[in-house]
DOZAKOL-718901 format. One record per residue (C-alpha): residue number from 1; x, y, z; residue in one letter. Coordinates in Angstrom, 2 decimals. Layout:
   resi         X         Y         Z   resn
    NUM         X         Y         Z      A
...
This chain:
   resi         X         Y         Z   resn
      1      0.00      0.00      0.00      M
      2      1.17      3.54     -0.75      T
      3      2.70      5.33      2.23      D
      4      0.17      8.12      2.65      L
      5      2.64     10.28      4.55      T
      6      4.75     10.66      1.41      K
      7      1.95     12.34     -0.53      L
      8      1.90     16.04     -1.24      T
      9     -1.15     18.06     -0.20      L
     10     -2.32     18.15     -3.84      A
     11     -1.81     14.40     -4.30      E
     12     -3.75     13.68     -1.11      A
     13     -6.58     15.97     -2.25      R
     14     -6.77     14.10     -5.56      D
     15     -6.66     10.71     -3.83      G
     16     -9.54     11.65     -1.55      L
     17    -11.55     12.91     -4.51      A
     18    -11.02      9.59     -6.32      K
     19    -11.79      7.73     -3.07      K
     20     -8.49      5.86     -3.30      T
     21     -8.35      6.20      0.49      F
     22    -10.43      7.92      3.13      S
     23     -9.73     11.00      5.25      A
     24     -9.66      8.69      8.26      T
     25     -7.01      6.50      6.57      D
     26     -4.95      9.58      5.75      L
     27     -5.25     10.98      9.27      T
     28     -4.44      7.66     10.96      R
     29     -1.32      7.29      8.79      A
     30     -0.05     10.66      9.98      H
     31     -1.00     10.02     13.60      L
     32      0.96      6.74     13.42      D
     33      3.91      8.64     11.99      A
     34      3.75     11.18     14.84      I
     35      3.60      8.40     17.42      E
     36      6.58      6.65     15.85      A
     37      8.83      9.64     15.23      A
     38      7.90     12.54     17.48      N
     39     10.00     11.34     20.40      S
     40     13.03     11.70     18.12      A
     41     12.03     14.99     16.45      L
     42     10.02     16.80     19.17      N
     43      8.08     18.59     16.42      A
     44      4.64     18.27     18.06      F
     45      4.19     19.61     21.59      V
     46      0.56     18.46     21.74      L
     47     -0.78     15.82     19.32      P
     48     -4.62     15.88     19.22      T
     49     -5.57     12.44     17.85      P
     50     -9.18     12.35     19.05      D
     51     -9.87     15.82     17.67      H
     52     -8.20     14.89     14.37      A
     53    -10.13     11.64     13.93      L
     54    -13.43     13.41     14.66      A
     55    -12.64     16.01     11.97      Q
     56    -11.59     13.25      9.55      A
     57    -14.85     11.36     10.12      A
     58    -16.81     14.52      9.33      E
     59    -14.73     14.95      6.16      S
     60    -15.51     11.40      5.09      D
     61    -19.22     12.11      5.52      R
     62    -18.96     15.26      3.40      R
     63    -16.93     13.53      0.68      I
     64    -19.52     10.72      0.52      A
     65    -22.25     13.34      0.02      K
     66    -20.28     15.20     -2.66      G
     67    -19.89     18.23     -0.39      E
     68    -16.09     18.39     -0.16      A
     69    -14.53     21.73      0.75      R
     70    -11.15     23.01     -0.60      P
     71     -8.95     21.23      2.00      L
     72    -11.40     18.47      2.93      E
     73     -9.82     15.75      5.03      G
     74     -6.23     16.98      4.68      L
     75     -4.22     16.60      7.94      P
     76     -2.14     19.61      8.98      L
     77      0.11     20.64     11.85      G
     78     -0.70     23.91     13.65      H
     79      2.01     26.13     15.14      K
     80      1.55     26.65     18.88      D
     81      1.42     30.41     18.32      L
     82     -2.14     30.12     16.94      F
     83     -4.94     30.12     19.53      C
     84     -7.09     26.98     19.39      T
     85    -10.43     27.01     21.15      K
     86    -10.37     24.75     24.21      G
     87     -6.98     23.29     23.22      I
     88     -3.78     24.25     25.01      R
     89     -1.91     27.15     23.42      T
     90      1.34     28.26     25.08      T
     91      3.54     29.92     22.41      A
     92      6.00     27.34     23.81      C
     93      6.54     29.45     26.91      S
     94      6.18     28.50     30.57      R
     95      4.41     31.79     31.21      I
     96      1.29     30.59     29.38      L
     97      1.40     27.30     31.29      D
     98     -1.82     25.36     30.51      D
     99     -3.71     28.21     28.82      F
    100     -6.74     27.06     26.82      K
    101     -8.12     29.91     24.70      P
    102    -11.91     30.47     24.56      P
    103    -11.62     31.35     20.85      Y
    104    -10.03     30.19     17.57      E
    105     -7.57     32.25     15.52      S
    106     -8.99     33.54     12.25      T
    107     -6.39     31.68     10.18      V
    108     -7.14     28.45     12.04      G
    109    -10.89     28.91     11.63      Q
    110    -10.42     29.49      7.89      N
    111     -8.57     26.16      7.64      L
    112    -11.11     24.15      9.66      W
    113    -13.99     25.77      7.73      D
    114    -12.25     24.56      4.54      A
    115    -12.25     20.98      5.85      G
    116     -8.64     20.66      7.05      A
    117     -7.84     18.26      9.92      V
    118     -5.70     19.42     12.87      M
    119     -3.20     16.77     13.97      L
    120     -1.91     18.85     16.87      G
    121      0.13     21.83     18.00      K
    122      3.68     22.28     16.72      L
    123      6.80     23.32     18.58      N
    124      8.36     26.75     18.03      N
    125     10.89     29.10     19.58      D
    126      9.40     30.72     22.68      E
    127      7.06     33.51     21.55      F
    128      8.62     33.00     18.07      A
    129     11.91     34.51     19.27      M
    130     14.70     32.48     17.73      G
    131     16.23     31.16     14.53      S
    132     16.91     27.57     15.56      S
    133     14.00     26.35     17.72      N
    134     16.34     26.02     20.69      E
    135     14.43     28.46     22.94      T
    136     11.18     26.49     23.32      S
    137     10.06     25.61     26.84      A
    138      9.32     22.12     25.48      F
    139     12.91     21.60     24.32      G
    140     14.47     21.88     20.87      P
    141     13.13     20.43     17.64      V
    142     15.48     18.03     15.84      I
    143     15.77     18.30     12.07      S
    144     15.12     15.06     10.13      P
    145     18.22     15.93      8.08      W
    146     21.83     14.96      8.84      R
    147     25.14     16.06      7.39      R
    148     27.08     13.55      5.32      N
    149     29.59     11.73      7.50      G
    150     33.14     10.95      6.41      K
    151     32.27      7.25      6.26      D
    152     29.36      7.89      3.88      G
    153     26.75      7.47      6.62      N
    154     24.82     10.36      8.18      P
    155     26.77     12.32     10.80      S
    156     25.71     11.97     14.44      T
    157     25.45     15.78     14.77      D
    158     21.87     16.85     15.41      K
    159     20.94     19.79     13.20      L
    160     18.52     22.62     13.91      V
    161     15.38     22.83     11.73      P
    162     15.49     26.64     11.73      G
    163     13.23     28.91     13.67      G
    164     10.98     30.09     14.95      S
    165      8.72     27.69     13.00      S
    166     11.05     24.72     13.47      G
    167      8.27     22.34     14.50      G
    168      6.39     23.18     11.31      S
    169      9.40     22.72      9.02      S
    170     10.59     19.48     10.68      A
    171      7.10     17.94     10.74      A
    172      6.45     18.69      7.06      V
    173      9.93     17.60      5.99      S
    174      9.68     14.31      7.92      A
    175      6.17     13.49      6.69      G
    176      4.39     13.91     10.02      L
    177      1.83     16.22      8.40      C
    178      0.97     17.20      4.82      L
    179      1.56     20.91      5.51      A
    180      1.65     23.26      8.48      A
    181      0.84     26.75      9.62      T
    182      3.70     29.04     10.59      A
    183      4.43     32.69     11.33      T
    184      7.17     35.02     10.09      D
    185      8.40     38.12     11.96      T
    186     11.91     38.33     10.53      G
    187     12.26     35.11      8.55      G
    188     10.57     32.49     10.73      S
    189      8.78     30.80      7.81      I
    190     11.39     31.16      5.08      R
    191     14.54     30.35      7.08      Q
    192     13.29     27.01      8.54      P
    193     11.85     26.09      5.13      A
    194     15.28     26.67      3.56      A
    195     17.04     24.52      6.18      L
    196     14.67     21.55      5.79      T
    197     14.05     21.37      2.03      G
    198     10.47     22.64      2.28      T
    199      8.57     25.58      0.75      V
    200      7.59     28.50      2.97      G
    201      5.81     31.71      2.02      I
    202      5.51     34.85      4.12      K
    203      2.62     36.77      2.52      P
    204      2.23     40.54      2.36      T
    205      1.62     42.17      5.75      Y
    206     -2.17     42.34      6.07      G
    207     -2.91     39.42      3.72      R
    208     -3.60     36.98      6.60      C
    209     -5.34     38.01      9.79      S
    210     -3.21     38.24     12.93      R
    211     -6.26     37.85     15.17      W
    212     -5.75     34.96     17.58      G
    213     -2.01     34.70     16.93      I
    214      0.08     35.25     20.07      V
    215      1.83     38.55     19.34      A
    216      5.60     39.05     19.14      F
    217      6.09     42.25     17.08      A
    218      2.75     43.45     15.80      S
    219      3.97     45.51     12.83      S
    220      6.09     42.60     11.55      L
    221      4.21     39.36     12.38      D
    222      2.47     37.57      9.53      Q
    223      1.02     34.07      9.16      A
    224      1.80     31.75      6.27      G
    225      2.24     28.06      5.38      P
    226      5.15     25.63      5.21      I
    227      4.51     22.85      2.69      A
    228      6.21     20.20      0.59      K
    229      5.76     21.93     -2.77      T
    230      4.97     25.33     -4.27      V
    231      1.54     24.03     -5.31      R
    232      0.80     22.90     -1.76      D
    233      1.81     26.32     -0.40      A
    234     -0.52     27.97     -2.94      A
    235     -3.40     25.74     -1.81      M
    236     -2.77     26.61      1.83      M
    237     -2.42     30.37      1.38      L
    238     -5.62     30.59     -0.67      K
    239     -7.53     29.36      2.40      V
    240     -5.48     31.04      5.14      M
    241     -5.76     34.53      3.61      A
    242     -8.85     36.65      4.22      S
    243    -10.00     40.08      5.29      H
    244    -10.86     40.18      8.99      D
    245    -12.64     43.07     10.70      A
    246    -11.22     41.84     14.04      K
    247     -7.69     42.74     12.86      D
    248     -7.28     46.44     12.08      T
    249     -4.17     45.70      9.97      T
    250     -6.02     43.18      7.78      S
    251     -6.37     44.43      4.21      V
    252     -9.67     44.12      2.36      D
    253     -8.35     42.84     -0.98      A
    254     -9.43     39.92     -3.18      P
    255     -7.54     36.65     -2.62      V
    256     -6.51     35.30     -6.05      P
    257     -6.49     31.65     -7.10      D
    258     -2.81     31.12     -6.40      Y
    259     -2.82     27.57     -7.74      E
    260     -3.96     28.82    -11.15      A
    261     -0.92     31.14    -11.28      A
    262      1.46     28.16    -11.34      L
    263      0.79     27.48    -15.02      T
    264      1.70     30.98    -16.23      K
    265      5.47     30.50    -16.38      G
    266      8.11     33.22    -16.11      V
    267      8.63     34.22    -19.75      K
    268      9.19     37.98    -19.82      G
    269      9.38     38.24    -16.03      L
    270     11.96     40.81    -14.89      R
    271     14.11     39.33    -12.10      V
    272     16.18     41.64     -9.93      G
    273     19.47     40.57     -8.35      V
    274     20.48     42.98     -5.56      P
    275     24.20     43.59     -5.37      K
    276     24.01     44.39     -1.64      E
    277     23.06     40.79     -0.84      Y
    278     26.56     39.61     -1.76      R
    279     27.68     39.98      1.85      V
    280     31.26     39.49      3.08      P
    281     31.98     35.94      4.17      G
    282     29.18     34.38      2.09      M
    283     30.15     30.81      1.27      S
    284     30.90     29.85     -2.32      K
    285     28.15     27.22     -2.36      E
    286     25.55     29.89     -1.50      I
    287     26.95     32.08     -4.29      E
    288     26.84     29.11     -6.68      D
    289     23.26     28.29     -5.72      L
    290     22.23     31.90     -6.31      W
    291     23.79     31.77     -9.78      Q
    292     21.97     28.51    -10.48      K
    293     18.69     30.19     -9.61      G
    294     19.50     33.05    -11.98      I
    295     20.36     30.58    -14.76      D
    296     17.17     28.53    -14.20      W
    297     14.89     31.56    -14.43      L
    298     16.79     32.93    -17.44      K
    299     16.51     29.57    -19.22      A
    300     12.73     29.68    -18.77      Q
    301     12.39     33.12    -20.36      G
    302     12.92     35.59    -17.52      A
    303     15.26     38.56    -17.90      T
    304     17.89     39.30    -15.25      I
    305     18.66     42.80    -13.95      H
    306     21.16     43.92    -11.33      E
    307     19.49     46.27     -8.85      I
    308     20.54     48.24     -5.80      S
    309     18.87     48.15     -2.38      L
    310     21.34     50.50     -0.65      P
    311     19.80     50.45      2.84      H
    312     19.92     46.65      3.11      T
    313     22.98     46.82      5.35      K
    314     20.96     48.68      7.99      Y
    315     18.01     46.26      7.98      A
    316     19.27     43.78     10.56      L
    317     20.26     46.33     13.25      P
    318     17.05     48.29     12.64      A
    319     14.99     45.10     12.91      Y
    320     16.61     44.18     16.22      Y
    321     15.48     47.54     17.59      I
    322     11.93     47.57     16.23      V
    323     11.10     43.91     17.02      A
    324     12.31     43.93     20.67      P
    325     10.57     47.28     21.25      A
    326      7.25     45.84     20.12      E
    327      7.96     42.61     22.00      C
    328      8.51     44.46     25.28      S
    329      5.16     46.17     24.83      S
    330      3.25     43.02     23.81      N
    331      4.66     40.82     26.55      L
    332      3.77     43.28     29.31      A
    333      0.35     41.58     29.43      R
    334      1.84     38.44     31.00      Y
    335      1.67     39.35     34.66      D
    336      0.54     36.18     36.44      G
    337     -2.83     37.68     37.28      V
    338     -5.25     37.04     34.41      R
    339     -4.08     33.77     32.83      Y
    340     -1.15     31.41     32.54      G
    341      1.60     30.89     35.10      L
    342      1.38     32.58     38.50      R
    343      4.22     32.59     41.04      V
    344      2.85     34.34     44.15      P
    345      4.80     37.07     45.96      G
    346      4.32     39.25     48.99      K
    347      2.48     41.87     46.90      D
    348      1.35     42.50     43.31      V
    349      4.72     43.83     42.15      T
    350      6.52     40.86     43.69      D
    351      4.06     38.48     41.97      T
    352      4.75     40.19     38.61      Y
    353      8.50     39.83     39.08      E
    354      8.39     36.23     40.30      N
    355      6.05     35.13     37.50      T
    356      8.05     36.76     34.72      R
    357     11.38     35.53     36.09      A
    358     10.08     31.94     36.17      A
    359      7.95     32.12     33.03      G
    360     10.14     33.85     30.43      F
    361     13.17     32.11     28.93      G
    362     16.61     33.67     28.49      K
    363     16.14     34.87     24.90      E
    364     12.73     36.39     25.63      V
    365     14.12     38.23     28.66      R
    366     17.02     39.50     26.52      R
    367     14.65     40.94     23.93      R
    368     12.34     42.48     26.53      I
    369     15.34     44.23     28.09      L
    370     16.58     45.51     24.71      I
    371     13.09     46.69     23.82      G
    372     12.53     48.45     27.13      T
    373     15.91     50.17     26.78      Y
    374     15.34     51.52     23.25      V
    375     11.90     52.83     24.25      L
    376     13.10     54.49     27.46      S
    377     13.35     58.23     27.96      A
    378     16.55     59.61     26.46      G
    379     17.03     56.67     24.07      Y
    380     13.74     56.62     22.13      Y
    381     14.92     59.19     19.54      D
    382     18.42     57.76     19.27      A
    383     17.30     54.18     18.67      Y
    384     13.62     53.45     18.06      Y
    385     12.77     56.59     16.07      L
    386     15.93     56.24     13.97      K
    387     15.16     52.57     13.29      A
    388     11.68     53.51     12.05      Q
    389     13.23     56.06      9.67      K
    390     15.59     53.37      8.36      V
    391     12.57     51.13      7.87      R
    392     10.98     53.78      5.66      T
    393     14.17     53.99      3.59      L
    394     14.27     50.18      3.17      I
    395     10.69     50.23      1.86      K
    396     11.58     53.10     -0.49      R
    397     14.48     51.07     -1.92      D
    398     12.03     48.33     -2.89      F
    399      9.46     50.83     -4.22      D
    400     12.09     52.18     -6.61      L
    401     13.16     48.66     -7.58      A
    402      9.61     47.72     -8.66      W
    403      9.89     50.25    -11.50      D
    404     12.60     48.03    -12.99      K
    405     11.78     44.47    -11.91      V
    406      8.82     42.24    -11.06      D
    407     10.52     39.96     -8.53      V
    408     13.80     39.87     -6.60      V
    409     15.94     36.72     -6.25      L
    410     18.31     36.18     -3.29      T
    411     19.57     33.31     -1.13      P
    412     17.28     32.58      1.83      T
    413     20.01     31.94      4.40      T
    414     23.76     32.67      4.59      P
    415     24.57     29.04      5.47      S
    416     23.11     25.51      5.62      P
    417     21.59     24.08      8.80      A
    418     23.94     24.17     11.76      F
    419     24.30     21.90     14.78      A
    420     22.66     22.47     18.16      F
    421     24.69     24.80     20.36      G
    422     26.80     25.95     17.41      E
    423     25.38     29.50     17.47      K
    424     23.08     29.66     20.50      S
    425     25.90     30.95     22.73      G
    426     26.45     33.93     20.43      D
    427     23.30     36.03     19.95      P
    428     24.89     38.08     17.14      I
    429     25.78     34.96     15.14      A
    430     22.22     33.71     15.61      M
    431     20.69     37.05     14.60      Y
    432     22.81     37.05     11.41      L
    433     20.84     33.99     10.26      E
    434     18.07     36.47      9.34      D
    435     20.29     38.75      7.26      I
    436     18.53     37.96      3.95      F
    437     14.99     37.75      5.30      T
    438     14.37     40.73      7.62      V
    439     14.14     43.32      4.82      T
    440     10.94     41.63      3.63      V
    441      9.25     42.07      7.02      N
    442     10.54     45.62      7.48      M
    443      9.00     46.58      4.11      A
    444      5.82     44.49      4.57      G
    445      6.47     42.54      1.37      L
    446      5.71     38.93      0.40      P
    447      8.60     36.48      0.20      G
    448      8.92     32.76     -0.52      I
    449     11.71     30.24      0.04      S
    450     11.98     27.33     -2.39      V
    451     14.50     24.45     -2.15      P
    452     17.33     25.01     -4.61      G
    453     19.77     22.21     -3.91      G
    454     21.91     20.45     -1.35      L
    455     25.04     21.75      0.33      S
    456     28.37     19.93      0.16      S
    457     27.30     18.34      3.45      E
    458     24.10     16.95      1.90      G
    459     21.71     19.37      3.63      T
    460     19.15     21.67      1.98      P
    461     19.71     25.19      0.68      L
    462     16.93     27.59     -0.26      G
    463     16.39     30.41     -2.74      L
    464     14.25     33.40     -1.77      Q
    465     11.96     35.36     -4.06      L
    466     10.50     38.76     -3.08      I
    467      7.62     40.53     -4.85      A
    468      5.71     43.79     -4.61      K
    469      2.86     44.07     -2.07      P
    470     -0.06     41.68     -2.65      F
    471      1.64     40.09     -5.68      D
    472      1.99     36.61     -4.23      E
    473      0.90     35.24     -7.62      E
    474      4.25     36.28     -9.12      T
    475      6.07     34.59     -6.24      L
    476      4.24     31.34     -6.94      F
    477      4.99     31.61    -10.69      R
    478      8.71     32.16    -10.10      A
    479      8.81     29.64     -7.26      G
    480      7.27     27.00     -9.51      Q
    481      9.93     27.70    -12.14      A
    482     12.72     27.12     -9.59      I
    483     11.05     23.97     -8.23      E
    484     10.66     22.61    -11.77      T
    485     14.37     23.12    -12.42      A
    486     15.68     21.99     -9.01      A
    487     13.27     19.16     -8.21      G
    488     11.99     18.24     -4.76      R
    489     14.18     17.23     -1.86      F
    490     12.84     14.66      0.60      D
    491     14.01     14.69      4.20      A
    492     17.10     12.68      4.95      G
    493     15.74     10.35      7.60      A
    494     17.99      7.30      7.57      A
    495     18.76      7.87     11.27      W
    496     15.19      7.21     12.43      W
    497     12.55      4.70     11.43      T
    498      8.90      5.63     11.08      G
    499      5.77      3.51     11.34      A
    500      6.51     -0.10     10.31      A
    501      9.85      1.08      8.91      G
    502      8.08      2.37      5.80      A
    503      9.46      5.89      5.93      R
    504     13.14      5.21      6.49      S
    505     15.01      6.59      3.49      Q
    506     18.48      7.54      2.35      Q
    507     19.61     10.86      3.85      A
    508     19.37     13.69      1.37      G
    509     17.71     11.60     -1.34      A
    510     16.51     13.79     -4.17      K
    511     12.96     12.86     -5.13      A
    512     13.39     14.55     -8.49      G
    513     15.63     11.68     -9.65      K
    514     12.85      9.16     -9.10      S
    515      9.89     10.98    -10.56      G
    516      9.33     13.31     -7.62      G
    517     10.02     16.49     -9.56      K
    518      6.97     18.73     -9.78      S
């Protein structure tokens, strides 16, 4: 029998429509995979099997009646940053303890209304603050990929799956869910997608509602999907996106049929290559991958243009002023009084201090302190106000670029996946992981990461595409062109064995060589 966990979202949709298998079969296969592999990966912090099977049974009833919805019966993972009604939501922080929201996030509700099945809540960096999924209160997520060892077998080094959406990227890459929700504040969809051979799109700010998503930095946060293919990501975003009166930053704009855009090709598309993204110390294999991406798009009819985004070099420092400032404001609500963890003290102030000291992790405390500092009297103008001015200049750079090009091509990350502990002791080194992604959030633009190849160590590398506001269709067109040229990359999982041993496969195996190319 076909291993249902190896299907793409689109293949599973087609199989359900043809009644090759049922939604319950599909859901059970993924629940079995979670049971077999999650102890090794730590991708799910709360599997919800009973909830999932009840949703799958309802999907089977609808399919039998010919009433299937767009994502009917398709099992997904849900990042623990999205509120789920009556189901524990913690943002992977001790401070939210056993919090069960009385409401559903808008993005989540859109998915369940479209027939999707929730397999459970996925691990992430605490409050989405991290680039490696090492800051979660539930422990780190382990990537299903391994470096090539000198003896030809996978190395014993455990690699990070990227962050903050590391649970989403690892679960999709390892076949524990067909696709997953994620959020992106400075690269937290695209960076983990790049490190695990998956596709991740951060849509335009305002495209997806932020209502019911635990806030990190409100002017930067945006929801999006991580999926196995560009087509799967298009299917997910079509449902996740909507106007929402409950979110004042939600934009009332039509949501196109993104899947239909995949057939349009890139002939005549103007592709910009920013010279400022050739940063000092960039590895040759990242440079080579970037050139491959340029050649692939050119071969399919796109034209290539060098462009300048002169304020790019200021994006990372400006981001790490704006994001912590907003974080310090948003996290002030966690006081041990209304919900979540409470550590009593001799008075209210003492209770606040005790609760926050016990509830917030080291990285969250660091960012709160930075944010409080840059917003304090005497430093507001020197830091926060200046960072906001730089943000305006970054957006202006892109506005000028759109007169010359339709899409921008860059690497997604400056390096392949790294080992646990390799960068966590050096906050600056960790923050530099976002060097290619933060400009997109600062300018409110859409960006997508698509697998482009494997590093010399046999681990995935991603290419990033950036488009003008609300032009996700062009991202999907260009992303499809890259995927067609590069092929798909299945998770290297030779070091762990899934249900009945069916999903053990050679590390770094390229599906494109065996008919997996889309």
